[in-house]
C-alpha positions as CSV (number, residue, x, y, z in Angstrom):
1,M,9.5,-30.0,-5.7
2,N,8.0,-26.8,-7.0
3,R,6.1,-25.4,-3.9
4,V,6.8,-21.7,-3.4
5,H,6.0,-19.5,-0.4
6,I,6.4,-15.7,-0.7
7,K,6.7,-13.7,2.5
8,T,6.2,-10.0,2.0
9,Y,7.5,-7.1,4.1
10,G,6.6,-3.4,3.8
11,C,4.3,-1.4,1.7
12,Q,1.4,-2.0,-0.8
13,M,3.9,-1.7,-3.7
14,N,5.7,-4.8,-2.2
15,E,2.4,-6.6,-1.9
16,R,1.6,-5.9,-5.5
17,D,5.1,-7.0,-6.6
18,S,4.7,-10.3,-4.7
19,E,1.3,-10.9,-6.3
20,A,2.8,-10.4,-9.7
21,V,5.7,-12.7,-9.0
22,A,3.3,-15.3,-7.7
23,A,1.1,-15.1,-10.8
24,M,4.2,-15.4,-13.1
25,L,5.4,-18.4,-11.1
26,R,2.0,-20.2,-11.3
27,A,1.9,-19.6,-15.0
28,R,5.3,-21.4,-15.2
29,G,4.0,-24.4,-13.3
30,Y,5.0,-23.5,-9.7
31,R,2.5,-23.9,-6.8
32,I,2.1,-21.0,-4.4
33,V,1.6,-22.4,-0.9
34,P,0.5,-20.6,2.3
35,D,2.7,-22.5,4.7
36,E,6.4,-21.6,4.8
37,D,7.2,-24.8,6.6
38,N,5.8,-26.8,3.7
39,C,7.6,-25.3,0.7
40,D,10.6,-26.1,-1.5
41,I,11.4,-22.4,-2.4
42,L,11.0,-19.5,0.0
43,L,11.2,-15.9,-1.3
44,L,11.4,-12.9,1.0
45,N,10.2,-9.7,-0.7
46,T,11.9,-7.1,1.5
47,C,11.6,-3.5,2.5
48,S,14.4,-0.9,3.1
49,V,12.5,2.2,4.3
50,R,13.8,1.7,7.8
51,D,16.8,-0.2,9.1
52,A,14.6,-2.2,11.4
53,A,12.8,-3.6,8.4
54,E,16.0,-4.8,6.8
55,Q,17.2,-6.3,10.1
56,K,14.0,-8.2,10.5
57,A,14.3,-9.7,7.0
58,I,18.0,-10.5,7.5
59,G,17.1,-12.3,10.8
60,K,14.4,-14.2,9.0
61,A,16.7,-15.2,6.2
62,G,19.3,-16.4,8.7
63,Y,16.8,-18.5,10.4
64,L,15.6,-20.0,7.2
65,A,19.1,-20.7,6.0
66,Q,19.4,-23.3,8.7
67,R,16.9,-25.4,6.8
68,K,19.6,-26.1,4.2
69,K,21.4,-28.3,6.7
70,K,18.6,-30.7,6.6
71,R,17.5,-30.0,3.0
72,P,20.3,-29.0,0.8
73,D,17.9,-28.6,-2.2
74,F,15.8,-26.0,-0.4
75,V,16.0,-22.7,-2.2
76,L,16.0,-19.3,-0.4
77,G,15.7,-16.0,-2.3
78,I,15.7,-12.4,-1.3
79,L,13.8,-10.0,-3.5
80,G,12.9,-6.3,-3.6
81,C,14.2,-3.2,-1.9
82,M,16.8,-4.7,0.5
83,A,18.1,-6.9,-2.3
84,Q,18.4,-3.7,-4.5
85,N,20.0,-1.7,-1.6
86,R,22.6,-4.3,-0.5
87,G,23.1,-6.5,-3.5
88,A,25.8,-9.1,-3.2
89,T,27.0,-7.7,0.1
90,L,24.1,-9.7,1.6
91,L,26.1,-12.8,1.0
92,D,28.6,-11.7,3.6
93,Q,25.9,-12.2,6.2
94,L,23.8,-14.8,4.4
95,P,26.1,-17.0,2.3
96,D,23.4,-19.7,1.9
97,V,21.0,-17.4,0.0
98,D,20.5,-18.7,-3.5
99,L,18.9,-15.8,-5.2
100,I,19.1,-12.0,-4.8
101,V,16.8,-10.1,-7.2
102,G,16.3,-6.3,-7.2
103,T,13.2,-4.2,-7.8
104,Q,13.6,-4.0,-11.6
105,K,14.0,-7.7,-12.1
106,F,10.9,-9.3,-10.5
107,H,9.9,-10.7,-13.9
108,R,13.2,-12.6,-14.1
109,V,12.4,-14.7,-11.0
110,P,10.7,-17.6,-12.9
111,D,13.7,-17.9,-15.2
112,Y,16.2,-17.9,-12.3
113,L,14.2,-20.5,-10.3
114,D,13.9,-22.7,-13.4
115,N,17.7,-22.6,-13.7
116,L,18.2,-23.5,-10.0
117,R,15.6,-26.3,-10.3
118,A,17.3,-27.7,-13.5
119,A,20.7,-27.8,-11.7
120,R,19.1,-29.5,-8.7
121,D,17.2,-32.1,-10.8
122,A,20.4,-32.9,-12.6
123,G,22.2,-33.5,-9.3
124,V,24.4,-30.5,-9.8
125,P,25.3,-28.5,-6.6
126,L,23.6,-25.1,-6.7
127,G,27.0,-23.5,-6.4
128,A,27.3,-19.7,-6.7
129,S,24.3,-17.5,-5.8
130,I,22.4,-15.6,-8.5
131,V,22.5,-11.9,-8.0
132,D,20.7,-9.5,-10.3
133,I,20.1,-5.9,-9.2
134,A,20.8,-4.2,-12.6
135,E,18.5,-1.6,-14.0
136,E,16.3,-2.7,-16.9
137,A,14.4,-0.3,-19.3
138,G,10.7,-0.9,-19.3
139,S,10.7,-2.9,-16.1
140,Q,7.7,-0.9,-14.8
141,N,5.6,-2.6,-17.5
142,T,6.2,-6.1,-16.2
143,I,4.1,-5.8,-13.0
144,R,0.8,-6.5,-14.7
145,D,-0.1,-10.1,-13.7
146,H,-2.6,-10.8,-10.9
147,L,-3.7,-13.7,-8.8
148,V,-7.5,-13.5,-9.1
149,S,-10.0,-16.1,-7.8
150,E,-7.4,-18.7,-7.0
151,P,-8.2,-21.4,-4.4
152,K,-7.4,-20.4,-0.9
153,S,-5.1,-23.4,-0.4
154,D,-2.9,-22.2,-3.4
155,A,-2.9,-18.4,-2.7
156,G,-0.1,-18.1,-0.1
157,N,0.1,-14.7,1.7
158,V,0.0,-12.7,-1.5
159,S,-3.8,-12.4,-2.0
160,N,-7.0,-11.8,-0.1
161,H,-9.2,-14.6,-1.5
162,E,-11.7,-16.4,0.6
163,E,-14.0,-19.3,0.1
164,N,-17.7,-19.1,-0.3
165,G,-20.2,-21.2,1.4
166,A,-19.9,-24.0,-1.2
167,G,-16.2,-24.3,-0.7
168,E,-15.5,-22.6,-4.0
169,P,-13.0,-19.7,-4.2
170,A,-14.8,-16.4,-3.7
171,P,-14.1,-13.6,-6.1
172,Q,-11.4,-11.1,-5.4
173,V,-13.2,-7.8,-5.2
174,S,-10.3,-5.4,-4.9
175,A,-6.9,-5.2,-6.6
176,F,-3.8,-3.1,-6.7
177,V,-2.7,-1.8,-10.1
178,S,0.9,-0.5,-10.5
179,I,1.0,2.6,-12.7
180,Q,4.3,4.1,-11.9
181,Q,7.6,3.2,-10.3
182,G,10.6,5.0,-9.0
183,C,11.0,8.5,-7.5
184,D,12.7,11.7,-8.5
185,M,11.9,13.6,-5.3
186,H,15.0,12.7,-3.3
187,C,13.7,13.5,0.2
188,A,16.7,13.7,2.5
189,F,15.5,10.8,4.7
190,C,14.4,8.4,2.0
191,I,16.3,5.5,0.3
192,V,13.5,4.8,-2.2
193,P,15.2,6.6,-5.2
194,K,18.1,4.2,-4.7
195,T,16.0,1.1,-4.3
196,R,13.4,1.8,-6.9
197,G,15.2,4.0,-9.4
198,D,14.1,7.0,-11.4
199,E,10.5,7.8,-12.0
200,R,9.0,5.6,-14.8
201,S,5.3,5.5,-15.8
202,R,3.4,2.8,-17.6
203,P,1.5,3.5,-20.8
204,M,-2.1,4.7,-20.0
205,D,-3.7,2.3,-22.4
206,D,-2.0,-0.7,-20.8
207,I,-3.2,0.3,-17.3
208,V,-6.7,0.8,-18.5
209,A,-6.7,-2.6,-20.3
210,E,-5.4,-4.2,-17.1
211,C,-8.2,-2.6,-15.1
212,R,-10.8,-3.6,-17.6
213,T,-9.6,-7.2,-17.4
214,L,-9.8,-7.1,-13.6
215,A,-13.4,-5.8,-13.8
216,E,-14.3,-8.6,-16.1
217,R,-13.0,-11.0,-13.5
218,G,-15.2,-9.5,-10.8
219,V,-12.9,-6.9,-9.2
220,R,-15.0,-3.9,-8.0
221,E,-12.3,-1.7,-6.4
222,I,-9.0,-0.6,-8.0
223,T,-6.2,1.0,-6.0
224,L,-3.7,2.8,-8.3
225,L,-0.1,2.4,-7.0
226,G,3.1,4.3,-7.4
227,Q,6.0,5.7,-5.4
228,I,4.7,9.2,-6.2
229,V,1.4,8.2,-7.8
230,T,0.3,11.8,-8.5
231,S,3.4,12.3,-10.7
232,Y,2.1,9.7,-13.2
233,G,2.7,10.5,-16.8
234,R,3.9,14.0,-16.2
235,R,6.6,13.7,-18.9
236,D,4.6,11.5,-21.2
237,Y,1.2,13.0,-21.5
238,A,0.1,16.6,-22.1
239,A,-2.6,18.3,-20.0
240,A,-6.0,18.5,-21.7
241,D,-8.3,21.4,-20.7
242,G,-6.3,21.8,-17.5
243,V,-6.5,18.1,-16.6
244,G,-3.2,16.4,-16.1
245,A,-2.2,12.9,-16.9
246,F,-3.0,11.4,-13.5
247,V,-6.5,12.7,-13.5
248,Q,-6.9,11.7,-17.2
249,L,-6.0,8.1,-16.1
250,I,-8.5,8.2,-13.2
251,E,-11.2,9.4,-15.7
252,K,-10.5,6.4,-18.0
253,V,-10.6,3.9,-15.1
254,H,-13.8,5.6,-13.9
255,A,-15.5,4.9,-17.2
256,I,-14.9,1.1,-17.0
257,E,-18.1,-0.8,-16.4
258,G,-18.0,-3.0,-13.2
259,I,-15.5,-0.8,-11.4
260,A,-17.3,0.8,-8.5
261,R,-14.5,2.4,-6.5
262,I,-11.1,4.0,-7.2
263,R,-8.4,4.8,-4.7
264,F,-4.7,5.6,-5.1
265,T,-1.5,5.6,-3.0
266,S,1.0,7.1,-2.3
267,P,0.7,10.7,-3.5
268,H,2.8,13.7,-2.8
269,P,1.2,17.0,-1.6
270,R,2.6,18.8,-4.6
271,G,0.4,16.6,-6.8
272,F,-2.8,18.0,-5.4
273,R,-3.5,20.6,-8.0
274,D,-6.9,22.0,-8.9
275,D,-7.7,19.2,-11.4
276,L,-7.2,16.5,-8.8
277,V,-9.1,18.3,-6.1
278,A,-12.0,19.0,-8.4
279,A,-12.0,15.3,-9.4
280,Y,-13.4,14.4,-6.0
281,A,-16.5,16.5,-6.7
282,R,-17.2,15.2,-10.2
283,L,-16.1,11.5,-10.2
284,P,-18.4,9.5,-7.9
285,K,-16.3,6.4,-8.1
286,L,-13.3,8.2,-6.6
287,C,-13.6,7.4,-2.9
288,E,-13.5,10.2,-0.4
289,Y,-10.3,9.1,1.2
290,V,-6.8,10.6,0.8
291,H,-3.5,9.4,2.1
292,L,-1.6,12.7,2.3
293,P,1.9,12.4,3.7
294,M,2.7,15.4,6.0
295,Q,6.1,14.2,7.4
296,S,6.6,17.4,9.5
297,G,4.6,20.5,10.5
298,S,7.7,22.6,10.7
299,N,8.7,24.6,7.6
300,R,12.3,24.5,8.8
301,I,12.3,20.8,9.0
302,L,10.4,20.4,5.7
303,R,13.1,22.3,4.0
304,A,15.8,20.2,5.6
305,M,13.8,17.1,4.5
306,N,13.7,18.5,0.9
307,R,9.9,18.4,0.9
308,P,8.8,21.2,-1.5
309,Y,5.8,22.5,0.4
310,T,5.0,24.4,3.6
311,R,2.7,23.7,6.5
312,E,0.5,26.5,5.1
313,R,0.3,24.8,1.7
314,Y,-0.5,21.5,3.3
315,A,-3.3,23.0,5.3
316,E,-4.7,24.6,2.1
317,I,-4.8,21.2,0.3
318,V,-6.7,19.6,3.2
319,A,-9.2,22.5,3.3
320,A,-9.7,22.4,-0.5
321,L,-10.4,18.7,-0.4
322,R,-12.8,19.1,2.5
323,A,-14.5,21.9,0.7
324,V,-15.3,19.8,-2.4
325,Q,-16.0,16.7,-0.4
326,P,-17.2,17.3,3.2
327,R,-17.0,13.6,4.1
328,M,-13.4,13.3,3.2
329,H,-11.3,11.0,5.3
330,F,-7.5,11.4,5.7
331,S,-4.5,9.4,6.7
332,T,-0.9,10.6,6.7
333,D,2.8,9.9,7.3
334,V,4.8,11.7,10.0
335,I,8.5,11.4,11.0
336,V,9.5,12.5,14.4
337,G,13.1,13.1,15.5
338,F,14.5,14.2,12.1
339,P,18.0,15.6,12.6
340,G,17.9,19.0,14.1
341,E,14.2,18.8,15.2
342,T,13.8,21.1,18.2
343,D,11.0,21.2,20.7
344,E,9.5,24.1,18.8
345,D,9.6,22.2,15.5
346,F,7.9,19.2,17.1
347,A,5.3,21.5,18.7
348,Q,4.4,22.8,15.2
349,T,4.1,19.2,13.9
350,R,1.9,18.3,16.8
351,E,-0.3,21.3,16.1
352,L,-0.7,20.6,12.4
353,F,-1.2,16.9,13.1
354,A,-4.0,17.5,15.6
355,A,-5.7,20.0,13.3
356,G,-5.6,17.5,10.5
357,D,-8.1,15.4,12.3
358,F,-6.7,12.2,10.7
359,D,-8.5,8.9,10.7
360,M,-5.3,7.0,10.6
361,A,-1.5,7.8,10.4
362,Y,1.8,6.0,10.1
363,I,4.1,7.7,12.6
364,F,7.8,6.8,12.4
365,K,10.8,7.5,14.5
366,Y,13.5,8.8,12.2
367,S,15.8,6.0,11.2
368,I,19.3,6.6,9.7
369,R,19.5,5.2,6.2
370,T,23.1,5.0,5.0
371,G,23.4,6.8,1.6
372,T,20.8,9.4,2.3
373,P,21.7,13.1,3.0
374,A,20.0,13.0,6.5
375,A,22.3,10.2,7.6
376,T,25.3,12.6,7.9
377,M,23.4,15.6,9.2
378,E,24.4,17.1,12.5
379,A,22.1,17.3,15.6
380,Q,20.8,13.7,15.4
381,V,18.0,13.4,17.9
382,P,18.4,11.0,20.9
383,E,16.3,7.8,20.7
384,D,14.5,8.5,24.0
385,L,13.4,11.9,22.7
386,K,12.2,10.3,19.5
387,E,10.2,7.7,21.5
388,A,8.6,10.4,23.6
389,R,7.5,12.5,20.6
390,N,6.3,9.4,18.8
391,Q,4.1,8.5,21.8
392,I,2.6,12.0,22.0
393,L,1.5,11.8,18.4
394,L,0.1,8.3,18.9
395,D,-2.0,9.6,21.7
396,V,-3.3,12.4,19.6
397,L,-4.1,9.9,16.8
398,R,-5.9,7.6,19.1
399,E,-8.1,10.4,20.4
400,N,-8.9,11.7,16.9
401,S,-9.5,8.3,15.3
402,L,-11.8,7.1,18.1
403,R,-13.8,10.4,18.0
404,R,-14.1,10.1,14.2
405,S,-15.1,6.5,14.4
406,Q,-17.7,7.1,17.1
407,S,-19.2,10.0,15.0
408,L,-20.2,7.4,12.5
409,V,-22.3,5.4,15.0
410,G,-25.9,5.5,13.9
411,T,-25.1,6.5,10.3
412,I,-25.5,4.3,7.2
413,E,-22.3,3.7,5.3
414,E,-21.8,2.1,1.9
415,V,-19.6,-1.0,2.4
416,L,-17.9,-3.2,-0.2
417,V,-18.1,-6.8,1.1
418,E,-14.7,-8.3,0.8
419,G,-15.0,-11.7,2.5
420,R,-15.0,-13.3,5.9
421,D,-13.2,-11.7,8.8
422,Q,-10.3,-13.2,10.7
423,T,-12.5,-15.3,12.8
424,G,-14.3,-16.8,9.8
425,Q,-17.6,-16.3,11.5
426,R,-18.5,-12.8,10.3
427,F,-17.8,-10.7,7.2
428,T,-15.6,-7.7,6.6
429,G,-15.5,-4.8,4.2
430,R,-14.5,-1.2,3.9
431,T,-16.4,2.1,3.7
432,R,-15.7,4.6,1.0
433,G,-13.6,6.4,3.7
434,N,-11.5,3.3,4.0
435,R,-12.8,2.3,7.5
436,V,-12.8,-1.5,8.2
437,C,-16.2,-2.8,9.1
438,V,-17.3,-6.1,10.6
439,F,-20.8,-7.5,10.3
440,D,-23.1,-10.5,9.7
441,A,-23.8,-11.3,6.1
442,E,-23.9,-14.2,3.6
443,P,-21.2,-15.4,1.2
444,R,-23.4,-14.4,-1.8
445,L,-22.9,-10.7,-0.9
446,I,-19.1,-10.8,-1.4
447,G,-18.3,-8.2,-4.1
448,S,-21.6,-6.3,-3.4
449,L,-22.0,-2.7,-2.2
450,V,-24.3,-2.9,0.8
451,P,-25.7,-0.3,3.2
452,L,-24.5,-0.9,6.7
453,R,-25.9,0.8,9.8
454,I,-23.0,1.5,12.2
455,T,-23.9,0.3,15.7
456,R,-20.6,0.6,17.5
457,A,-17.0,1.7,16.9
458,S,-13.5,1.2,18.1
459,V,-10.4,3.2,17.2
460,S,-9.9,1.4,13.9
461,T,-13.0,-0.8,13.3
462,L,-16.7,-0.2,12.7
463,Y,-19.3,-2.7,13.6
464,G,-22.8,-2.8,12.1
465,E,-25.8,-4.5,10.6
466,L,-27.1,-4.6,7.1
467,V,-30.0,-2.3,6.3
468,L,-33.1,-4.2,5.1
469,V,-33.3,-4.8,1.3
470,G,-35.7,-2.5,-0.4
471,V,-35.0,0.5,1.8
472,E,-31.2,0.8,1.4
473,S,-31.2,3.2,-1.6
474,R,-33.5,5.6,0.1
475,A,-31.6,5.3,3.4
476,L,-28.3,5.9,1.8
477,K,-29.7,8.9,-0.1
478,V,-31.2,10.4,3.1
479,E,-28.0,9.8,5.1
480,S,-25.8,11.3,2.4
481,Q,-28.0,14.5,2.3
482,T,-28.0,14.7,6.1
483,L,-24.3,14.4,6.5
484,A,-23.6,16.8,3.7
485,A,-25.9,19.4,5.4
486,T,-24.3,18.9,8.8
487,A,-20.6,18.6,8.0
488,S,-18.7,17.4,11.0
489,S,-17.4,20.1,13.4
490,G,-14.4,20.3,15.6
491,A,-10.7,21.4,15.2
492,R,-9.9,20.8,11.6
493,L,-7.7,22.3,9.0
């Protein structure tokens, strides 16, 4: 009676938290199972960025609570941002939930489940629910465990492992590494400072040691994670020769043998100072891909959002990054329908969004989050107008993304082979620009960097064929030189 299923909602930070909880539970003797209908304990790791995300998790928890009528010993827990945001008030809607654990207490989950199991095994009714949403100093240092190279049948939905042709677990080739938690920005629309707390950074040496261990286990690509990842260590480490703490960390990870690629998310535009921009020209393992949240293209709305940059500064950052790395790929976040957004404000957002020539974007209709400044602002935008503006940006995105995908047809891209695709018949991986690729390959290539000739493209996926062994190095070199000399044209910032 120790089978655990973890269902994760929301961002990559939540995925990383779920992975760490799963690893800690496995170390305690629990089994992580992929089937929610075949578990004894079900944990929902939740999101609070939008009300719809919370309502989805609440609906799921309500449905799962019905299982207790047939199985009184079934344990249901709610973790993460919604747990932190709502705390014990969740029990008003969901009285059958056994465990509510906030964002600074993930490492306590094994202890709490041990307590619940002990009571169950002793025949004692579970009784009052456990609720823990208190702050805990040093909690940012507890998200360090990974599920790496575990069997597919025991991995749940918290990892990306596949099996190789011999039925053995294939190596995990990419991993998230949490470097910083919390946020001090206090954007007017955002509840993250409430759900994740103040900004807290992990020690640099601990992060590097974690990355080194992952490399020894076969991980080739590291994604550094934080609420405002570019703020890493700004209070803890002094700049050296004009290089700030975040870039110093990237340099140390870059030096680890076995790590072939480095990414990070989510940054803030204010973090793109000269040292970070220059890093893209001098650190070859740092992939030419940037997620750069825009939120709005109107300076008036940016001020109302408490976003400390202008549309002009945003355009400067994009131009600077493309100057040092002509093959740079961008994604972004945009909110439409923020309180007070006029037609002119939205027109400016659409203009900046189109000029950004983004490969991908997360476009959100503004959602009221109780407890944030924007929730009580006047001139709330009607839902139908939000929907119309949202669709306009989606149409722009589709056109830009398809054009950028199709521009890669005929080129040769370096792809990290991650495993089989969803059909199980072909293989998948990502380019340095974070484009998903599908192709024919062999299991032995999982974890390898391979040259892939792109033969066709959809809005979000590239399809290709491997370049013949023996000519890939020359082909990649020629392709890189050609693309650098003929940087893509078109409407760009």
